[in-house]
ZATOR-875497 format. One record per residue (C-alpha): residue number from 1; residue in three letters; x, y, z. Coordinates in Angstrom, 3 decimals. Example, Ala and Ser with C-alpha at 12.3 -4.5 7.8 and 13.67 -1.06 7.14 Angstrom:
PT   migu   vexse          u          v          w
PT      1     ala     12.300     -4.500      7.800
PT      2     ser     13.670     -1.060      7.140
END
This chain:
PT   migu   vexse          u          v          w
PT      1     met    -23.775      7.281     10.139
PT      2     arg    -23.373      8.590      6.603
PT      3     val    -20.125      7.526      4.905
PT      4     ala    -18.854      8.580      1.527
PT      5     val    -16.474      6.154     -0.225
PT      6     leu    -14.688      7.843     -3.100
PT      7     gly    -13.458      5.342     -5.661
PT      8     gly    -15.454      2.610     -7.435
PT      9     gly    -12.685      0.058     -7.714
PT     10     gly    -12.406     -3.248     -5.893
PT     11     trp    -11.162     -1.833     -2.558
PT     12     gly    -13.682      1.006     -2.480
PT     13     thr    -16.471     -1.489     -3.233
PT     14     ala    -15.316     -4.011     -0.607
PT     15     leu    -15.099     -1.355      2.129
PT     16     ser    -18.542      0.017      1.160
PT     17     cys    -19.993     -3.516      1.535
PT     18     leu    -18.251     -3.935      4.889
PT     19     leu    -19.586     -0.577      6.268
PT     20     ala    -23.090     -1.109      4.918
PT     21     arg    -23.182     -4.566      6.652
PT     22     lys    -22.530     -2.700      9.875
PT     23     gly    -25.579     -0.549      9.283
PT     24     his    -24.029      2.603      7.849
PT     25     ala    -25.498      4.454      4.917
PT     26     val    -22.795      4.428      2.254
PT     27     ser    -22.534      6.529     -0.801
PT     28     leu    -20.098      4.910     -3.271
PT     29     trp    -18.790      7.516     -5.703
PT     30     ala    -17.259      6.568     -9.044
PT     31     arg    -16.146      9.008    -11.716
PT     32     arg    -17.564      7.242    -14.918
PT     33     pro    -21.385      7.441    -15.393
PT     34     glu    -21.526      4.133    -17.169
PT     35     his    -19.627      2.314    -14.350
PT     36     val    -22.147      3.801    -11.795
PT     37     ala    -25.100      2.798    -13.970
PT     38     ala    -23.753     -0.813    -14.059
PT     39     leu    -23.373     -0.785    -10.280
PT     40     val    -26.946      0.404     -9.801
PT     41     arg    -28.369     -2.016    -12.405
PT     42     glu    -26.393     -5.185    -11.376
PT     43     arg    -25.676     -4.434     -7.658
PT     44     glu    -22.325     -5.973     -8.372
PT     45     asn    -18.980     -4.543     -9.404
PT     46     arg    -18.318     -7.013    -12.249
PT     47     arg    -15.369     -5.108    -13.562
PT     48     tyr    -13.279     -4.886    -10.328
PT     49     leu    -14.958     -7.212     -7.742
PT     50     pro    -17.092     -9.909     -9.392
PT     51     gly    -19.149    -12.130     -7.207
PT     52     val    -19.582     -9.612     -4.324
PT     53     phe    -23.081     -8.111     -4.301
PT     54     leu    -23.854     -4.632     -2.891
PT     55     pro    -25.975     -4.586      0.273
PT     56     glu    -29.010     -2.316      0.330
PT     57     gly    -27.088      0.297      2.305
PT     58     val    -24.754      1.070     -0.576
PT     59     asn    -25.866      3.815     -2.931
PT     60     pro    -23.651      4.186     -6.105
PT     61     thr    -23.425      7.673     -7.556
PT     62     asn    -21.230      9.773     -9.894
PT     63     ser    -22.244     13.020     -8.156
PT     64     leu    -19.451     14.001     -5.760
PT     65     lys    -21.837     16.670     -4.261
PT     66     asp    -24.469     14.087     -3.444
PT     67     ala    -21.956     11.566     -2.095
PT     68     leu    -20.358     14.009      0.326
PT     69     ala    -23.564     15.763      1.523
PT     70     gly    -23.808     15.189      5.301
PT     71     ala    -21.049     12.665      5.405
PT     72     ala    -19.519     12.007      8.857
PT     73     val    -16.718     10.023      7.248
PT     74     val    -15.044     10.282      3.802
PT     75     val    -13.019      7.275      2.676
PT     76     phe    -10.547      7.984     -0.171
PT     77     ala    -10.169      4.688     -2.140
PT     78     val     -8.810      6.236     -5.316
PT     79     pro     -5.449      5.314     -6.839
PT     80     ser     -2.567      7.177     -5.245
PT     81     his     -1.714      9.121     -8.415
PT     82     ala     -5.232     10.508     -8.435
PT     83     phe     -5.448     11.333     -4.864
PT     84     arg     -4.497     15.060     -5.103
PT     85     glu     -6.841     15.722     -8.003
PT     86     val     -9.857     14.102     -6.345
PT     87     leu     -9.017     15.691     -3.047
PT     88     arg     -8.862     19.241     -4.541
PT     89     thr    -12.328     18.704     -6.086
PT     90     ala    -13.843     17.162     -2.934
PT     91     leu    -12.459     19.519     -0.290
PT     92     pro    -15.041     22.354     -0.735
PT     93     leu    -17.775     19.700     -0.411
PT     94     ile    -16.504     17.812      2.602
PT     95     pro    -18.278     18.675      5.846
PT     96     ala    -15.924     20.502      8.296
PT     97     ser    -16.426     17.925     11.046
PT     98     ala    -15.938     14.885      8.797
PT     99     cys    -13.231     12.291      9.428
PT    100     val    -11.083     11.583      6.331
PT    101     val     -9.719      8.052      5.971
PT    102     asn     -7.231      7.301      3.122
PT    103     val     -6.899      3.629      2.034
PT    104     ala     -4.704      4.228     -1.006
PT    105     lys     -1.066      2.928     -0.879
PT    106     gly      1.606      4.919     -2.709
PT    107     leu      3.789      7.989     -2.910
PT    108     glu      3.137     11.022     -5.080
PT    109     glu      5.624     10.526     -7.917
PT    110     glu      6.073     14.187     -8.788
PT    111     thr      6.746     15.376     -5.257
PT    112     leu      7.793     12.230     -3.514
PT    113     leu      5.373     13.009     -0.771
PT    114     arg      3.460     10.564      1.362
PT    115     leu     -0.362     10.942      0.918
PT    116     ser     -0.864     12.340      4.407
PT    117     glu      1.637     15.144      3.370
PT    118     val     -0.371     15.694      0.213
PT    119     tyr     -3.521     15.976      2.321
PT    120     gly     -1.908     18.395      4.742
PT    121     ala     -0.684     20.593      1.814
PT    122     glu     -4.142     20.783      0.295
PT    123     ala     -6.446     20.784      3.343
PT    124     gly     -4.064     22.543      5.825
PT    125     glu     -2.038     20.971      8.654
PT    126     glu     -4.796     21.463     11.196
PT    127     ala     -7.107     19.221      9.179
PT    128     leu     -4.684     16.319      9.891
PT    129     ala     -6.371     16.039     13.305
PT    130     arg     -9.297     14.410     11.557
PT    131     tyr     -7.193     12.367      9.122
PT    132     ala     -6.312      8.651      9.261
PT    133     val     -4.875      5.852      7.143
PT    134     leu     -6.182      2.339      7.031
PT    135     ser     -3.592     -0.169      5.769
PT    136     gly     -2.460     -3.801      6.044
PT    137     pro     -2.719     -7.141      4.258
PT    138     ser     -6.245     -6.801      2.867
PT    139     his     -7.182     -7.966     -0.622
PT    140     ala    -10.521     -6.600     -1.673
PT    141     glu    -11.550    -10.070     -3.022
PT    142     glu    -11.400    -11.492      0.514
PT    143     val    -12.712     -8.447      2.467
PT    144     gly    -15.723     -8.362      0.206
PT    145     arg    -16.528    -11.957      1.030
PT    146     asp    -16.049    -11.483      4.763
PT    147     gln    -12.770    -13.509      4.884
PT    148     pro    -10.860    -12.853      8.200
PT    149     thr     -8.571     -9.836      7.798
PT    150     ala     -6.486     -7.681     10.126
PT    151     val     -5.345     -4.145      9.329
PT    152     val     -3.927     -0.993     11.037
PT    153     ala     -5.456      2.394     11.571
PT    154     ala     -2.920      5.125     11.951
PT    155     ala     -3.432      8.790     12.670
PT    156     pro     -1.720     11.813     14.198
PT    157     arg     -4.357     11.942     17.003
PT    158     tyr     -5.042      8.728     18.909
PT    159     gln     -8.750      9.665     19.168
PT    160     thr     -9.039      9.708     15.402
PT    161     ala     -7.345      6.287     15.101
PT    162     glu     -9.705      4.831     17.727
PT    163     phe    -12.701      6.273     15.964
PT    164     val    -11.630      4.618     12.661
PT    165     gln    -10.912      1.386     14.526
PT    166     glu    -14.458      1.336     15.862
PT    167     leu    -15.930      2.363     12.512
PT    168     phe    -14.496     -0.520     10.528
PT    169     met    -14.106     -3.290     13.214
PT    170     gly    -16.250     -6.260     12.661
PT    171     pro    -16.489     -9.976     13.196
PT    172     phe    -14.227    -10.680     10.179
PT    173     phe    -12.332     -7.432      9.993
PT    174     arg     -9.981     -6.672     12.949
PT    175     val     -8.442     -3.236     13.276
PT    176     tyr     -5.367     -2.315     15.352
PT    177     thr     -4.169      1.260     16.010
PT    178     asn     -0.752      2.677     15.552
PT    179     asp      0.609      6.183     16.049
PT    180     asp      3.382      5.823     13.408
PT    181     leu      1.669      7.462     10.471
PT    182     val      4.998      7.602      8.500
PT    183     gly      5.792      3.908      8.948
PT    184     val      2.228      2.706      8.161
PT    185     glu      2.133      4.716      4.962
PT    186     leu      5.634      3.711      3.833
PT    187     gly      4.996      0.025      4.542
PT    188     gly      1.872     -0.012      2.535
PT    189     ala      3.409      1.858     -0.393
PT    190     leu      6.854      0.295     -0.612
PT    191     lys      5.787     -3.380     -0.317
PT    192     asn      4.347     -3.050     -3.854
PT    193     ile      7.857     -2.617     -5.216
PT    194     ile      9.010     -5.781     -3.590
PT    195     ala      5.928     -7.606     -4.890
PT    196     leu      6.848     -6.567     -8.420
PT    197     gly     10.344     -7.928     -7.784
PT    198     thr      9.047    -11.169     -6.332
PT    199     gly      6.772    -11.599     -9.293
PT    200     ile      9.680    -10.993    -11.729
PT    201     cys     11.649    -13.598     -9.762
PT    202     glu      8.808    -16.117    -10.097
PT    203     gly      8.388    -15.370    -13.827
PT    204     ile     12.112    -16.170    -14.402
PT    205     gly     11.517    -19.496    -12.883
PT    206     phe     13.338    -19.129     -9.617
PT    207     gly     12.212    -21.084     -6.558
PT    208     asp     11.008    -20.488     -3.093
PT    209     asn     14.472    -19.790     -1.726
PT    210     ala     14.905    -16.825     -4.063
PT    211     lys     11.400    -15.388     -3.259
PT    212     ala     11.987    -15.665      0.458
PT    213     ala     15.325    -13.945      0.144
PT    214     leu     13.801    -11.123     -1.923
PT    215     ile     10.906    -10.582      0.534
PT    216     thr     13.268    -10.548      3.518
PT    217     arg     15.804     -8.233      2.053
PT    218     gly     13.042     -6.130      0.640
PT    219     leu     11.745     -5.663      4.177
PT    220     ala     15.251     -4.611      5.258
PT    221     glu     15.421     -1.820      2.733
PT    222     ile     11.862     -0.711      3.353
PT    223     thr     12.808     -0.393      7.042
PT    224     arg     16.014      1.457      6.205
PT    225     leu     14.191      4.163      4.238
PT    226     gly     11.398      4.319      6.864
PT    227     val     13.802      4.850      9.735
PT    228     arg     15.590      7.610      7.715
PT    229     leu     12.290      9.312      7.285
PT    230     gly     11.353      9.083     10.985
PT    231     ala      9.320      5.865     11.297
PT    232     asn      9.417      3.374     14.185
PT    233     pro     11.322      0.315     12.886
PT    234     leu      8.871     -1.970     14.812
PT    235     thr      6.109     -0.851     12.541
PT    236     phe      7.630     -2.786      9.695
PT    237     ala      7.471     -6.034     11.756
PT    238     gly      3.651     -5.509     11.932
PT    239     leu      0.657     -5.761      9.666
PT    240     thr      1.464     -2.829      7.408
PT    241     gly      5.156     -4.062      7.006
PT    242     leu      5.691     -7.757      7.198
PT    243     gly      1.969     -8.567      6.882
PT    244     asp      1.285     -6.579      3.796
PT    245     leu      4.577     -7.619      2.280
PT    246     val      3.794    -11.355      2.618
PT    247     val      0.307    -11.120      1.220
PT    248     thr      1.290     -8.914     -1.695
PT    249     cys      4.279    -11.016     -2.726
PT    250     thr      2.574    -14.405     -2.431
PT    251     ser     -1.060    -14.017     -3.525
PT    252     met     -2.389    -14.076     -7.099
PT    253     his     -4.913    -11.416     -5.934
PT    254     ser     -1.819     -9.043     -6.055
PT    255     arg     -1.742     -7.038     -9.258
PT    256     asn      1.962     -6.134     -8.527
PT    257     arg      2.911     -9.730     -8.276
PT    258     arg      0.932    -10.675    -11.445
PT    259     ala      2.599     -7.880    -13.382
PT    260     gly      6.006     -8.970    -12.207
PT    261     ile      5.476    -12.508    -13.281
PT    262     glu      4.634    -11.291    -16.848
PT    263     ile      7.760     -9.155    -16.944
PT    264     gly      9.880    -12.047    -15.627
PT    265     arg      8.473    -14.124    -18.495
PT    266     gly      9.732    -11.637    -20.965
PT    267     lys      6.928     -9.174    -21.542
PT    268     thr      7.466     -5.384    -21.703
PT    269     leu      6.146     -3.211    -18.902
PT    270     asp      3.292     -1.956    -21.083
PT    271     ala      2.343     -5.439    -22.073
PT    272     ala      2.449     -6.677    -18.448
PT    273     leu      0.149     -3.834    -17.321
PT    274     ala     -2.221     -4.623    -20.172
PT    275     ala     -2.354     -8.193    -19.166
PT    276     val     -3.250     -7.209    -15.548
PT    277     gly     -5.869     -4.762    -16.763
PT    278     met     -6.000     -2.655    -13.523
PT    279     val     -3.867     -0.148    -11.759
PT    280     val     -0.524     -1.516    -10.600
PT    281     glu      0.532      0.919     -7.894
PT    282     gly      4.049     -0.441     -7.568
PT    283     val      5.204      0.927    -10.953
PT    284     arg      4.847      4.623    -10.018
PT    285     thr      6.025      3.874     -6.465
PT    286     thr      9.235      2.261     -7.750
PT    287     arg     10.054      5.395     -9.612
PT    288     ala      9.377      7.638     -6.599
PT    289     ala     11.091      5.478     -4.119
PT    290     his     14.225      5.076     -6.310
PT    291     thr     14.480      8.824     -6.622
PT    292     leu     13.860      9.322     -2.901
PT    293     ala     16.412      6.744     -1.874
PT    294     arg     19.061      8.397     -4.107
PT    295     glu     18.237     11.801     -2.640
PT    296     leu     18.607     10.578      0.931
PT    297     asn     21.520      8.303      0.204
PT    298     val     19.696      5.171      1.417
PT    299     ala     20.742      1.799      0.022
PT    300     met     17.793      0.124     -1.619
PT    301     pro     19.271     -2.434     -4.017
PT    302     val     16.044     -4.487     -4.677
PT    303     thr     14.215     -1.185     -5.549
PT    304     ala     17.100     -0.052     -7.757
PT    305     glu     17.330     -3.309     -9.737
PT    306     thr     13.468     -3.365    -10.102
PT    307     tyr     13.662      0.235    -11.383
PT    308     arg     16.312     -0.751    -13.971
PT    309     val     14.154     -3.664    -15.185
PT    310     leu     11.030     -1.590    -15.447
PT    311     phe     12.448      1.623    -16.965
PT    312     glu     15.944      1.007    -18.276
PT    313     gly     15.598     -2.215    -20.196
PT    314     leu     17.752     -4.311    -17.871
PT    315     ser     17.033     -8.020    -18.269
PT    316     pro     15.397     -9.705    -15.159
PT    317     leu     18.163    -12.234    -15.084
PT    318     glu     20.942     -9.619    -15.111
PT    319     ala     19.102     -7.809    -12.261
PT    320     ala     19.206    -11.077    -10.237
PT    321     arg     22.944    -11.457    -10.909
PT    322     asn     23.536     -7.939     -9.705
PT    323     leu     21.721     -8.541     -6.425
PT    324     met     23.492    -11.802     -5.804
PT    325     gly     26.892    -10.307     -6.602
PT    326     arg     26.737     -7.360     -4.191
PT    327     ala     29.565     -6.830     -1.713
PT    328     arg     29.480     -8.785      1.574
PT    329     thr     27.574     -7.214      4.471
PT    330     arg     26.064     -7.992      7.814
PT    331     glu     22.342     -8.888      8.078
PT    332     ile     20.788     -6.976     11.047
PT    333     glu     22.719     -3.973     12.192
PT    334     glu     23.048     -2.330      8.865
PT    335     val     19.241     -2.101      8.673
PT    336     cys     18.650      0.337     11.570
PT    337     arg     22.291      1.043     12.618
PT    338     ile     22.050     -1.303     15.545
PT    339     lys     25.418     -1.758     17.231
PT    340     ala     26.972     -5.151     16.662
PT    341     thr     27.713     -7.238     19.706
PT    342     trp     30.857     -8.719     18.211
PT    343     thr     34.281     -7.525     19.412
PT    344     val     37.613     -8.105     17.648
PT    345     arg     40.436     -9.593     19.573
PT    346     pro     43.619    -10.975     17.998
PT    347     asp     43.755    -13.838     20.471
PT    348     ala     40.063    -14.809     20.285
PT    349     pro     38.953    -18.156     18.700
PT    350     gly     37.440    -17.933     15.235
PT    351     gly     40.005    -15.605     13.637
PT    352     gly     39.839    -12.826     16.139
PT    353     val     36.115    -12.383     16.412
PT    354     glu     34.117    -13.363     19.488
PT    355     lys     30.523    -12.809     20.689
END
């Protein structure tokens, strides 16, 4: 079938290659004419995905009209902050029967909306029946080279999720389905904040214990906010929660982790972003999530301290001290309001507390 992939970055390029290898005719749209010309000439995205060559079925173009003509599927692979703008331009050109798949991970900073909410506001709520999200631990550098990868397709309608599962499923790309659109979107977006924090931790020179603690407690606060917004807490134990968190916090393919390392070593935010040289989604998401958590009165201490380092000039070392010096609390039940199984009896062993 005809597939339009909007976004000529690494992820859009990797997915274009994956779909073309399955026999689909892929139009890969990029905004800049010089970038498209290089893709056509070199059959390689040397800027964003070097070493991965475009199959014959991939047709680069900077004409949105040509890319969308007759498309059965439209994949949005643009940065989250550009999603609404590109969507508005594309909507009049998208065939009415097309399935729309979003692979960007983030929150809209100005409105604090998830990207499916942005889509519903622009396209109409009824259009969400043909909308899906593809998310999970999936670095473009590995997907483009057919390295084994597992992700999740989430959609309001099960039939849409199954369609997307079948579309992308391949020998090295396994796709699961999930009906929890809220949880899948939030897991994919919020893990970038924790990856920034983990990178900062590494840049300071802290060891594996500190990074493991930050990843684990980061997952706790992601789950806390997710549950508050209606997500299934079990989603965050899956690929778009724990899986995406692990890969983004531990891999040097991760732009967020690399930016965090530079900040932990003493660079300013602007200097760290310049060193990475590509979009670091976690920066905008940190601002949005920090605001959202405050509005909803949800405790997100890792996000709060990361925000202060990025935007208020707090030193990374002081942020670490703040996290370590927080008041005592329990580990599990405060995440999802699970009732504790302890009871307090004055005559019980262990100071009045028994299981």
